[in-house]
C-alpha positions as CSV (number, residue, x, y, z in Angstrom):
1,X,127.6,101.0,113.1
2,X,125.3,99.6,115.7
3,X,122.7,97.2,114.2
4,X,120.3,97.2,117.2
5,X,118.1,100.0,116.0
6,X,117.8,98.4,112.5
7,X,116.9,95.0,114.2
8,X,114.2,96.7,116.4
9,X,112.8,98.6,113.4
10,X,112.6,95.3,111.4
11,X,110.8,93.7,114.3
12,X,108.3,96.5,114.5
13,X,107.7,96.3,110.8
14,X,107.0,92.6,111.1
15,X,104.5,93.5,113.9
16,X,102.8,96.0,111.7
17,X,102.5,93.4,108.9
18,X,101.0,90.9,111.4
19,X,98.4,93.3,113.0
20,X,95.6,91.6,111.1
21,X,96.6,88.1,112.1
22,X,95.5,86.2,115.2
23,X,98.7,87.0,117.1
24,X,98.4,90.7,116.2
25,X,101.0,93.5,116.4
26,X,102.4,92.6,119.8
27,X,102.5,88.9,119.1
28,X,104.4,89.2,115.9
29,X,106.8,91.8,117.3
30,X,107.6,89.4,120.2
31,X,108.0,86.5,117.8
32,X,110.4,88.6,115.7
33,X,112.4,89.6,118.8
34,X,112.6,86.0,120.0
35,X,113.6,84.4,116.7
36,X,114.7,86.7,113.9
37,X,112.6,89.0,111.7
38,X,113.2,86.7,108.7
39,X,111.8,83.6,110.5
40,X,108.9,85.8,111.8
41,X,108.2,86.9,108.2
42,X,108.0,83.2,107.1
43,X,105.6,82.5,110.0
44,X,103.6,85.6,109.0
45,X,103.1,84.3,105.5
46,X,102.3,80.8,106.7
47,X,99.4,82.1,109.0
48,X,96.0,82.9,107.7
49,X,94.5,86.4,108.2
50,X,92.1,86.8,111.1
51,X,88.5,86.2,109.9
52,X,86.5,89.4,109.7
53,X,83.5,89.8,111.9
54,X,80.6,91.2,110.0
55,X,77.7,92.9,111.7
56,X,74.3,91.9,110.3
57,X,71.9,94.6,109.4
58,X,68.6,94.4,111.1
Protein backbone atom coordinates (compact mmCIF):
# COMPACT_ATOMS: atom_id res chain seq x y z
CA UNK A 1 0.00 0.00 0.00
CA UNK A 2 1.24 3.45 -0.88
CA UNK A 3 1.32 5.78 2.13
CA UNK A 4 1.62 9.04 0.16
CA UNK A 5 -2.14 9.75 -0.07
CA UNK A 6 -2.55 9.11 3.66
CA UNK A 7 0.34 11.47 4.44
CA UNK A 8 -1.09 14.21 2.19
CA UNK A 9 -4.56 13.84 3.72
CA UNK A 10 -3.04 14.09 7.21
CA UNK A 11 -1.20 17.26 6.15
CA UNK A 12 -4.42 18.75 4.77
CA UNK A 13 -6.26 17.92 8.00
CA UNK A 14 -3.55 19.71 10.00
CA UNK A 15 -4.03 22.66 7.67
CA UNK A 16 -7.77 22.64 8.29
CA UNK A 17 -7.19 22.57 12.03
CA UNK A 18 -4.82 25.52 11.74
CA UNK A 19 -7.02 27.76 9.61
CA UNK A 20 -7.87 29.97 12.58
CA UNK A 21 -4.23 30.42 13.57
CA UNK A 22 -1.88 33.13 12.37
CA UNK A 23 -0.19 30.82 9.83
CA UNK A 24 -3.56 29.73 8.44
CA UNK A 25 -4.47 26.74 6.32
CA UNK A 26 -1.63 27.07 3.83
CA UNK A 27 0.97 27.75 6.50
CA UNK A 28 0.14 24.72 8.59
CA UNK A 29 -0.18 22.49 5.54
CA UNK A 30 3.32 23.52 4.44
CA UNK A 31 4.66 23.03 7.97
CA UNK A 32 3.13 19.54 8.04
CA UNK A 33 4.65 18.75 4.65
CA UNK A 34 8.11 19.99 5.65
CA UNK A 35 8.28 18.27 9.04
CA UNK A 36 5.69 15.64 9.87
CA UNK A 37 1.98 15.93 10.62
CA UNK A 38 2.67 14.88 14.22
CA UNK A 39 5.20 17.68 14.78
CA UNK A 40 2.88 20.15 13.02
CA UNK A 41 0.09 19.07 15.37
CA UNK A 42 2.30 19.82 18.37
CA UNK A 43 3.10 23.23 16.88
CA UNK A 44 -0.61 23.78 16.27
CA UNK A 45 -1.46 23.15 19.92
CA UNK A 46 1.44 25.37 21.04
CA UNK A 47 0.24 28.39 19.07
CA UNK A 48 -2.54 30.69 20.13
CA UNK A 49 -5.63 31.29 18.02
CA UNK A 50 -5.71 34.40 15.88
CA UNK A 51 -7.38 37.25 17.77
CA UNK A 52 -10.86 38.00 16.50
CA UNK A 53 -11.46 41.38 14.95
CA UNK A 54 -14.70 42.82 16.25
CA UNK A 55 -16.52 45.53 14.42
CA UNK A 56 -17.85 48.29 16.63
CA UNK A 57 -21.48 49.27 16.25
CA UNK A 58 -21.95 52.93 15.56
